[in-house]
N, CA and C atoms as an extended XYZ file, in Angstrom:
450
Properties=species:S:1:pos:R:3:atomname:S:1:resname:S:1:resid:I:1 pbc="F F F"
N        76.062       31.935       -3.685 N   MET     1
C        75.087       32.517       -2.790 CA  MET     1
C        74.050       33.266       -3.619 C   MET     1
N        72.839       33.176       -3.194 N   ARG     2
C        71.753       33.845       -3.905 CA  ARG     2
C        70.994       34.713       -2.915 C   ARG     2
N        70.768       35.982       -3.283 N   LEU     3
C        70.018       36.894       -2.423 CA  LEU     3
C        68.526       36.599       -2.529 C   LEU     3
N        67.809       36.885       -1.459 N   THR     4
C        66.361       36.740       -1.504 CA  THR     4
C        65.772       37.835       -2.386 C   THR     4
N        64.600       37.600       -2.847 N   ARG     5
C        63.877       38.608       -3.663 CA  ARG     5
C        63.682       39.882       -2.855 C   ARG     5
N        63.451       39.752       -1.561 N   PHE     6
C        63.245       40.896       -0.687 CA  PHE     6
C        64.466       41.814       -0.718 C   PHE     6
N        65.658       41.240       -0.572 N   THR     7
C        66.892       42.026       -0.586 CA  THR     7
C        67.104       42.660       -1.953 C   THR     7
N        66.851       41.925       -3.003 N   ASP     8
C        66.973       42.448       -4.360 CA  ASP     8
C        66.081       43.673       -4.541 C   ASP     8
N        64.821       43.557       -4.149 N   VAL     9
C        63.885       44.676       -4.294 CA  VAL     9
C        64.328       45.849       -3.415 C   VAL     9
N        64.779       45.574       -2.213 N   ALA    10
C        65.230       46.643       -1.322 CA  ALA    10
C        66.373       47.436       -1.948 C   ALA    10
N        67.324       46.758       -2.525 N   LEU    11
C        68.446       47.448       -3.164 CA  LEU    11
C        67.973       48.278       -4.355 C   LEU    11
N        67.060       47.733       -5.136 N   ARG    12
C        66.543       48.480       -6.290 CA  ARG    12
C        65.719       49.687       -5.856 C   ARG    12
N        64.946       49.562       -4.782 N   VAL    13
C        64.177       50.699       -4.264 CA  VAL    13
C        65.134       51.801       -3.814 C   VAL    13
N        66.172       51.433       -3.072 N   LEU    14
C        67.148       52.418       -2.620 CA  LEU    14
C        67.820       53.105       -3.801 C   LEU    14
N        68.156       52.341       -4.816 N   MET    15
C        68.794       52.915       -5.999 CA  MET    15
C        67.860       53.900       -6.695 C   MET    15
N        66.590       53.541       -6.818 N   ARG    16
C        65.631       54.449       -7.458 CA  ARG    16
C        65.499       55.743       -6.661 C   ARG    16
N        65.423       55.627       -5.342 N   LEU    17
C        65.273       56.827       -4.519 CA  LEU    17
C        66.530       57.693       -4.551 C   LEU    17
N        67.670       57.084       -4.761 N   ALA    18
C        68.928       57.833       -4.791 CA  ALA    18
C        69.023       58.760       -5.995 C   ALA    18
N        68.270       58.492       -7.041 N   VAL    19
C        68.359       59.328       -8.239 CA  VAL    19
C        67.227       60.347       -8.341 C   VAL    19
N        66.436       60.499       -7.290 N   THR    20
C        65.399       61.525       -7.287 CA  THR    20
C        66.080       62.884       -7.299 C   THR    20
N        65.747       63.713       -8.274 N   SER    21
C        66.387       65.016       -8.450 CA  SER    21
C        65.809       66.060       -7.511 C   SER    21
N        66.636       67.077       -7.221 N   GLU    22
C        66.160       68.234       -6.453 CA  GLU    22
C        64.983       68.847       -7.197 C   GLU    22
N        63.951       69.203       -6.471 N   GLY    23
C        62.787       69.824       -7.071 CA  GLY    23
C        61.798       68.849       -7.676 C   GLY    23
N        62.210       67.609       -7.873 N   GLU    24
C        61.322       66.576       -8.408 CA  GLU    24
C        60.434       66.087       -7.280 C   GLU    24
N        59.176       65.797       -7.597 N   ASP    25
C        58.279       65.228       -6.598 CA  ASP    25
C        58.840       63.899       -6.121 C   ASP    25
N        58.728       63.668       -4.827 N   SER    26
C        59.168       62.384       -4.281 CA  SER    26
C        58.248       61.288       -4.798 C   SER    26
N        58.817       60.182       -5.275 N   PRO    27
C        57.968       59.112       -5.788 CA  PRO    27
C        57.218       58.411       -4.653 C   PRO    27
N        56.067       57.879       -4.980 N   THR    28
C        55.304       57.091       -4.021 CA  THR    28
C        55.767       55.639       -4.101 C   THR    28
N        55.328       54.862       -3.149 N   THR    29
C        55.660       53.434       -3.165 CA  THR    29
C        55.137       52.793       -4.440 C   THR    29
N        53.938       53.167       -4.845 N   ARG    30
C        53.352       52.592       -6.065 CA  ARG    30
C        54.190       52.959       -7.283 C   ARG    30
N        54.634       54.209       -7.371 N   GLU    31
C        55.449       54.630       -8.512 CA  GLU    31
C        56.792       53.893       -8.541 C   GLU    31
N        57.392       53.731       -7.378 N   VAL    32
C        58.653       53.002       -7.307 CA  VAL    32
C        58.428       51.543       -7.711 C   VAL    32
N        57.347       50.947       -7.219 N   ALA    33
C        57.033       49.552       -7.572 CA  ALA    33
C        56.845       49.408       -9.078 C   ALA    33
N        56.124       50.349       -9.672 N   ASP    34
C        55.905       50.302      -11.119 CA  ASP    34
C        57.217       50.467      -11.881 C   ASP    34
N        58.035       51.410      -11.464 N   THR    35
C        59.316       51.651      -12.129 CA  THR    35
C        60.214       50.425      -12.044 C   THR    35
N        60.262       49.810      -10.865 N   MET    36
C        61.146       48.666      -10.661 CA  MET    36
C        60.496       47.343      -11.070 C   MET    36
N        59.252       47.416      -11.542 N   GLN    37
C        58.506       46.263      -12.013 CA  GLN    37
C        58.400       45.158      -10.973 C   GLN    37
N        57.954       45.561       -9.775 N   VAL    38
C        57.709       44.611       -8.694 CA  VAL    38
C        56.284       44.831       -8.186 C   VAL    38
N        55.666       43.804       -7.627 N   PRO    39
C        54.305       43.975       -7.093 CA  PRO    39
C        54.279       45.036       -5.991 C   PRO    39
N        53.224       45.839       -6.011 N   TYR    40
C        53.084       46.911       -5.030 CA  TYR    40
C        53.157       46.378       -3.594 C   TYR    40
N        52.483       45.269       -3.305 N   THR    41
C        52.471       44.754       -1.930 CA  THR    41
C        53.880       44.380       -1.469 C   THR    41
N        54.656       43.835       -2.376 N   HIS    42
C        56.036       43.474       -2.035 CA  HIS    42
C        56.856       44.746       -1.789 C   HIS    42
N        56.696       45.735       -2.672 N   ALA    43
C        57.423       47.000       -2.513 CA  ALA    43
C        57.036       47.686       -1.207 C   ALA    43
N        55.757       47.623       -0.840 N   ALA    44
C        55.296       48.257        0.399 CA  ALA    44
C        55.962       47.613        1.617 C   ALA    44
N        56.106       46.302        1.615 N   LYS    45
C        56.784       45.610        2.727 CA  LYS    45
C        58.256       46.001        2.788 C   LYS    45
N        58.870       46.092        1.633 N   VAL    46
C        60.281       46.487        1.565 CA  VAL    46
C        60.452       47.910        2.083 C   VAL    46
N        59.612       48.819        1.627 N   VAL    47
C        59.698       50.218        2.058 CA  VAL    47
C        59.501       50.320        3.567 C   VAL    47
N        58.561       49.567        4.101 N   ALA    48
C        58.333       49.586        5.554 CA  ALA    48
C        59.585       49.135        6.300 C   ALA    48
N        60.237       48.110        5.813 N   ARG    49
C        61.467       47.626        6.459 CA  ARG    49
C        62.590       48.645        6.340 C   ARG    49
N        62.746       49.242        5.173 N   LEU    50
C        63.783       50.248        4.968 CA  LEU    50
C        63.524       51.486        5.825 C   LEU    50
N        62.273       51.805        5.994 N   GLN    51
C        61.903       52.926        6.860 CA  GLN    51
C        62.245       52.590        8.313 C   GLN    51
N        61.935       51.384        8.729 N   HIS    52
C        62.249       50.926       10.081 CA  HIS    52
C        63.760       50.967       10.336 C   HIS    52
N        64.548       50.664        9.316 N   LEU    53
C        66.013       50.686        9.431 CA  LEU    53
C        66.581       52.102        9.356 C   LEU    53
N        65.717       53.080        9.096 N   GLY    54
C        66.158       54.474        9.031 CA  GLY    54
C        66.802       54.856        7.714 C   GLY    54
N        66.584       54.067        6.675 N   LEU    55
C        67.210       54.324        5.381 CA  LEU    55
C        66.308       55.108        4.434 C   LEU    55
N        65.009       55.054        4.700 N   VAL    56
C        64.027       55.718        3.842 CA  VAL    56
C        63.108       56.557        4.721 C   VAL    56
N        62.809       57.757        4.235 N   ASP    57
C        61.814       58.615        4.876 CA  ASP    57
C        60.555       58.559        4.027 C   ASP    57
N        59.404       58.429        4.678 N   ALA    58
C        58.134       58.371        3.954 CA  ALA    58
C        57.199       59.426        4.537 C   ALA    58
N        56.596       60.191        3.626 N   ARG    59
C        55.618       61.200        4.036 CA  ARG    59
C        54.293       60.861        3.364 C   ARG    59
N        53.228       60.957        4.130 N   ARG    60
C        51.893       60.656        3.606 CA  ARG    60
C        51.218       61.928        3.132 C   ARG    60
N        50.166       61.733        2.372 N   GLY    61
C        49.319       62.848        1.974 CA  GLY    61
C        49.861       63.635        0.793 C   GLY    61
N        49.200       64.762        0.553 N   ARG    62
C        49.568       65.624       -0.568 CA  ARG    62
C        51.021       66.080       -0.401 C   ARG    62
N        51.780       65.954       -1.462 N   GLY    63
C        53.190       66.330       -1.403 CA  GLY    63
C        54.059       65.296       -0.709 C   GLY    63
N        53.461       64.150       -0.401 N   GLY    64
C        54.204       63.098        0.274 CA  GLY    64
C        54.999       62.270       -0.715 C   GLY    64
N        55.566       61.218       -0.210 N   GLY    65
C        56.338       60.320       -1.052 CA  GLY    65
C        57.512       59.764       -0.284 C   GLY    65
N        58.402       59.155       -1.000 N   LEU    66
C        59.558       58.498       -0.406 CA  LEU    66
C        60.827       59.266       -0.738 C   LEU    66
N        61.747       59.253        0.204 N   SER    67
C        63.069       59.825       -0.059 CA  SER    67
C        64.101       59.015        0.706 C   SER    67
N        65.303       59.058        0.199 N   LEU    68
C        66.418       58.376        0.837 CA  LEU    68
C        66.912       59.243        1.980 C   LEU    68
N        67.059       58.675        3.151 N   SER    69
C        67.569       59.429        4.299 CA  SER    69
C        69.078       59.603        4.154 C   SER    69
N        69.641       60.448        4.990 N   THR    70
C        71.094       60.626        5.004 CA  THR    70
C        71.777       59.295        5.288 C   THR    70
N        71.238       58.542        6.245 N   ALA    71
C        71.796       57.221        6.568 CA  ALA    71
C        71.686       56.284        5.367 C   ALA    71
N        70.604       56.400        4.616 N   GLY    72
C        70.415       55.563        3.433 CA  GLY    72
C        71.437       55.858        2.348 C   GLY    72
N        71.811       57.110        2.213 N   ARG    73
C        72.796       57.491        1.195 CA  ARG    73
C        74.188       56.940        1.510 C   ARG    73
N        74.506       56.842        2.794 N   SER    74
C        75.868       56.444        3.168 CA  SER    74
C        75.976       55.006        3.674 C   SER    74
N        74.869       54.293        3.712 N   ALA    75
C        74.882       52.920        4.237 CA  ALA    75
C        75.743       52.001        3.389 C   ALA    75
N        76.464       51.125        4.047 N   SER    76
C        77.259       50.106        3.370 CA  SER    76
C        76.316       49.057        2.779 C   SER    76
N        76.510       48.756        1.514 N   ILE    77
C        75.684       47.735        0.860 CA  ILE    77
C        75.914       46.378        1.520 C   ILE    77
N        77.156       46.072        1.874 N   GLY    78
C        77.444       44.803        2.540 CA  GLY    78
C        76.707       44.677        3.854 C   GLY    78
N        76.748       45.739        4.676 N   ALA    79
C        76.057       45.715        5.965 CA  ALA    79
C        74.552       45.597        5.760 C   ALA    79
N        74.035       46.300        4.773 N   LEU    80
C        72.598       46.242        4.499 CA  LEU    80
C        72.174       44.851        4.049 C   LEU    80
N        72.933       44.248        3.160 N   VAL    81
C        72.590       42.902        2.675 CA  VAL    81
C        72.662       41.900        3.831 C   VAL    81
N        73.673       42.019        4.687 N   ARG    82
C        73.749       41.135        5.864 CA  ARG    82
C        72.486       41.270        6.713 C   ARG    82
N        72.078       42.521        6.934 N   GLN    83
C        70.912       42.779        7.786 CA  GLN    83
C        69.634       42.242        7.152 C   GLN    83
N        69.467       42.447        5.866 N   LEU    84
C        68.246       42.001        5.192 CA  LEU    84
C        68.207       40.483        5.021 C   LEU    84
N        69.341       39.888        4.765 N   GLU    85
C        69.387       38.435        4.577 CA  GLU    85
C        69.276       37.692        5.908 C   GLU    85
N        69.752       38.304        6.980 N   GLY    86
C        69.688       37.663        8.290 CA  GLY    86
C        70.713       36.556        8.430 C   GLY    86
N        70.797       36.008        9.632 N   PRO    87
C        71.788       34.961        9.872 CA  PRO    87
C        71.389       33.660        9.171 C   PRO    87
N        72.367       32.887        8.871 N   GLY    88
C        72.080       31.599        8.246 CA  GLY    88
C        73.308       31.065        7.547 C   GLY    88
N        73.254       29.825        7.252 N   GLU    89
C        74.349       29.135        6.577 CA  GLU    89
C        74.049       29.055        5.082 C   GLU    89
N        75.097       28.987        4.276 N   VAL    90
C        74.933       28.808        2.843 CA  VAL    90
C        74.335       27.426        2.565 C   VAL    90
N        74.778       26.443        3.326 N   VAL    91
C        74.218       25.093        3.220 CA  VAL    91
C        73.671       24.697        4.587 C   VAL    91
N        72.670       23.852        4.572 N   GLU    92
C        72.067       23.397        5.825 CA  GLU    92
C        72.653       22.034        6.183 C   GLU    92
N        73.453       22.049        7.226 N   CYS    93
C        74.123       20.808        7.644 CA  CYS    93
C        73.359       20.086        8.760 C   CYS    93
N        72.533       20.815        9.472 N   GLU    94
C        71.871       20.264       10.655 CA  GLU    94
C        70.371       20.089       10.469 C   GLU    94
N        69.858       20.201        9.280 N   GLY    95
C        68.417       20.175        9.038 CA  GLY    95
C        67.730       18.885        9.450 C   GLY    95
N        66.563       18.652        8.860 N   SER    96
C        65.774       17.470        9.203 CA  SER    96
C        66.517       16.179        8.846 C   SER    96
N        67.372       16.264        7.842 N   THR    97
C        68.234       15.129        7.493 CA  THR    97
C        69.675       15.623        7.608 C   THR    97
N        70.264       15.540        8.807 N   PRO    98
C        71.624       16.063        9.001 CA  PRO    98
C        72.634       15.395        8.070 C   PRO    98
N        73.590       16.197        7.642 N   CYS    99
C        74.636       15.690        6.758 CA  CYS    99
C        75.546       14.739        7.538 C   CYS    99
N        75.858       13.588        6.993 N   PRO   100
C        76.719       12.636        7.711 CA  PRO   100
C        78.171       13.125        7.827 C   PRO   100
N        78.545       14.151        7.070 N   LEU   101
C        79.917       14.676        7.120 CA  LEU   101
C        80.087       15.834        8.104 C   LEU   101
N        79.014       16.256        8.743 N   ARG   102
C        79.035       17.495        9.521 CA  ARG   102
C        80.089       17.547       10.622 C   ARG   102
N        80.502       16.432       11.175 N   SER   103
C        81.482       16.463       12.270 CA  SER   103
C        82.908       16.695       11.769 C   SER   103
N        83.175       16.448       10.493 N   ALA   104
C        84.536       16.592        9.982 CA  ALA   104
C        84.555       17.243        8.598 C   ALA   104
N        83.578       18.069        8.328 N   CYS   105
C        83.443       18.634        6.980 CA  CYS   105
C        84.229       19.933        6.836 C   CYS   105
N        84.953       20.044        5.751 N   ARG   106
C        85.699       21.263        5.455 CA  ARG   106
C        84.896       22.168        4.519 C   ARG   106
N        83.888       21.630        3.882 N   LEU   107
C        83.073       22.417        2.958 CA  LEU   107
C        82.344       23.551        3.677 C   LEU   107
N        81.788       23.246        4.823 N   ARG   108
C        81.005       24.237        5.572 CA  ARG   108
C        81.848       25.476        5.878 C   ARG   108
N        83.075       25.287        6.356 N   SER   109
C        83.906       26.447        6.684 CA  SER   109
C        84.370       27.162        5.415 C   SER   109
N        84.608       26.426        4.344 N   ALA   110
C        84.997       27.054        3.076 CA  ALA   110
C        83.857       27.917        2.545 C   ALA   110
N        82.637       27.420        2.646 N   LEU   111
C        81.483       28.198        2.199 CA  LEU   111
C        81.251       29.418        3.092 C   LEU   111
N        81.481       29.277        4.371 N   ARG   112
C        81.356       30.402        5.302 CA  ARG   112
C        82.362       31.499        4.934 C   ARG   112
N        83.590       31.094        4.608 N   GLN   113
C        84.624       32.060        4.198 CA  GLN   113
C        84.246       32.733        2.877 C   GLN   113
N        83.714       31.968        1.960 N   ALA   114
C        83.296       32.527        0.673 CA  ALA   114
C        82.162       33.531        0.863 C   ALA   114
N        81.229       33.204        1.749 N   GLU   115
C        80.120       34.119        2.031 CA  GLU   115
C        80.646       35.419        2.628 C   GLU   115
N        81.580       35.326        3.548 N   GLU   116
C        82.145       36.531        4.159 CA  GLU   116
C        82.906       37.352        3.126 C   GLU   116
N        83.606       36.696        2.210 N   ALA   117
C        84.309       37.410        1.138 CA  ALA   117
C        83.309       38.146        0.236 C   ALA   117
N        82.164       37.521       -0.010 N   PHE   118
C        81.092       38.145       -0.792 CA  PHE   118
C        80.635       39.433       -0.115 C   PHE   118
N        80.310       39.341        1.180 N   TYR   119
C        79.876       40.519        1.929 CA  TYR   119
C        80.976       41.568        2.002 C   TYR   119
N        82.214       41.132        2.232 N   ALA   120
C        83.342       42.063        2.339 CA  ALA   120
C        83.525       42.850        1.042 C   ALA   120
N        83.248       42.224       -0.093 N   SER   121
C        83.374       42.940       -1.366 CA  SER   121
C        82.288       43.999       -1.529 C   SER   121
N        81.172       43.832       -0.830 N   LEU   122
C        80.081       44.810       -0.878 CA  LEU   122
C        80.215       45.888        0.196 C   LEU   122
N        80.993       45.626        1.241 N   ASP   123
C        81.106       46.564        2.367 CA  ASP   123
C        81.478       47.987        1.970 C   ASP   123
N        82.444       48.205        1.087 N   PRO   124
C        82.819       49.595        0.790 CA  PRO   124
C        81.833       50.332       -0.119 C   PRO   124
N        80.896       49.624       -0.719 N   LEU   125
C        79.951       50.243       -1.651 CA  LEU   125
C        78.794       50.907       -0.920 C   LEU   125
N        78.325       52.031       -1.462 N   THR   126
C        77.130       52.709       -0.964 CA  THR   126
C        76.104       52.767       -2.090 C   THR   126
N        74.915       53.240       -1.776 N   VAL   127
C        73.882       53.383       -2.801 CA  VAL   127
C        74.372       54.341       -3.892 C   VAL   127
N        75.080       55.378       -3.490 N   GLY   128
C        75.625       56.310       -4.472 CA  GLY   128
C        76.551       55.629       -5.465 C   GLY   128
N        77.351       54.695       -4.980 N   ASP   129
C        78.236       53.944       -5.874 CA  ASP   129
C        77.431       53.126       -6.881 C   ASP   129
N        76.310       52.577       -6.432 N   LEU   130
C        75.494       51.734       -7.311 CA  LEU   130
C        74.729       52.537       -8.350 C   LEU   130
N        74.574       53.842       -8.108 N   THR   131
C        73.794       54.668       -9.034 CA  THR   131
C        74.667       55.593       -9.870 C   THR   131
N        75.978       55.380       -9.820 N   ALA   132
C        76.866       56.162      -10.685 CA  ALA   132
C        76.561       55.803      -12.137 C   ALA   132
N        76.981       56.642      -13.046 N   SER   133
C        76.754       56.415      -14.466 CA  SER   133
C        77.343       55.059      -14.883 C   SER   133
N        76.652       54.299      -15.664 N   PRO   134
C        75.461       54.600      -16.454 CA  PRO   134
C        74.140       54.255      -15.770 C   PRO   134
N        74.195       53.698      -14.553 N   THR   135
C        72.974       53.229      -13.896 CA  THR   135
C        72.031       54.366      -13.520 C   THR   135
N        72.556       55.413      -12.898 N   GLY   136
C        71.712       56.530      -12.451 CA  GLY   136
C        70.905       57.150      -13.574 C   GLY   136
N        71.552       57.549      -14.673 N   PRO   137
C        70.783       58.108      -15.787 CA  PRO   137
C        69.748       57.132      -16.349 C   PRO   137
N        70.080       55.853      -16.372 N   LEU   138
C        69.115       54.857      -16.844 CA  LEU   138
C        67.905       54.808      -15.913 C   LEU   138
N        68.150       54.802      -14.602 N   LEU   139
C        67.049       54.803      -13.634 CA  LEU   139
C        66.161       56.035      -13.803 C   LEU   139
N        66.767       57.184      -14.004 N   LEU   140
C        65.983       58.411      -14.221 CA  LEU   140
C        65.137       58.298      -15.479 C   LEU   140
N        65.723       57.757      -16.532 N   GLY   141
C        64.981       57.599      -17.782 CA  GLY   141
C        63.814       56.647      -17.644 C   GLY   141
N        64.029       55.552      -16.927 N   ILE   142
C        62.953       54.579      -16.714 CA  ILE   142
C        61.824       55.212      -15.919 C   ILE   142
N        62.170       55.910      -14.840 N   SER   143
C        61.127       56.465      -13.974 CA  SER   143
C        60.353       57.573      -14.668 C   SER   143
N        60.989       58.312      -15.547 N   ARG   144
C        60.290       59.390      -16.262 CA  ARG   144
C        59.437       58.869      -17.405 C   ARG   144
N        59.798       57.693      -17.942 N   SER   145
C        59.050       57.154      -19.077 CA  SER   145
C        57.820       56.372      -18.658 C   SER   145
N        57.696       56.042      -17.374 N   ARG   146
C        56.516       55.312      -16.892 CA  ARG   146
C        55.313       56.248      -16.892 C   ARG   146
N        54.192       55.784      -17.413 N   PRO   147
C        53.000       56.623      -17.382 CA  PRO   147
C        52.533       56.871      -15.960 C   PRO   147
N        52.038       58.057      -15.722 N   ALA   148
C        51.510       58.386      -14.394 CA  ALA   148
C        50.274       57.552      -14.127 C   ALA   148
N        50.112       57.071      -12.862 N   PRO   149
C        48.925       56.259      -12.549 CA  PRO   149
C        47.676       57.107      -12.726 C   PRO   149
N        46.679       56.498      -13.255 N   GLY   150
C        45.504       57.320      -13.500 CA  GLY   150
C        44.289       56.589      -13.269 C   GLY   150
């Protein structure tokens, strides 16, 4: 199974926001995009979706920026990935050229079980788990070493 780029960026944005220190200015979408090395427009769409899901708080204007909400800190990674990836099959059996084995295929159910096992392995994890050492300190170092936009 392969995650979409959108889900990948969403997880990285959440991880970056999770390591924002007390007293540190909240990063902007542009700063997060630069730190995570993703296009700003893509990061903006991701942030909007995460905000809609209640995982990210965004404030505009002077002193504004992004922060991880309480729900964002405790959200299950498995549940989040399911939500961002949306419904769908690992393989397309009914597409424009339907598979001739679809009426008696065991592969489809095996892949469905494997996909559920993948999600189940992510279910107990939270953003905090993903930012434990050594990842969290690395994220802080990356974000501090990026030059300020000017």
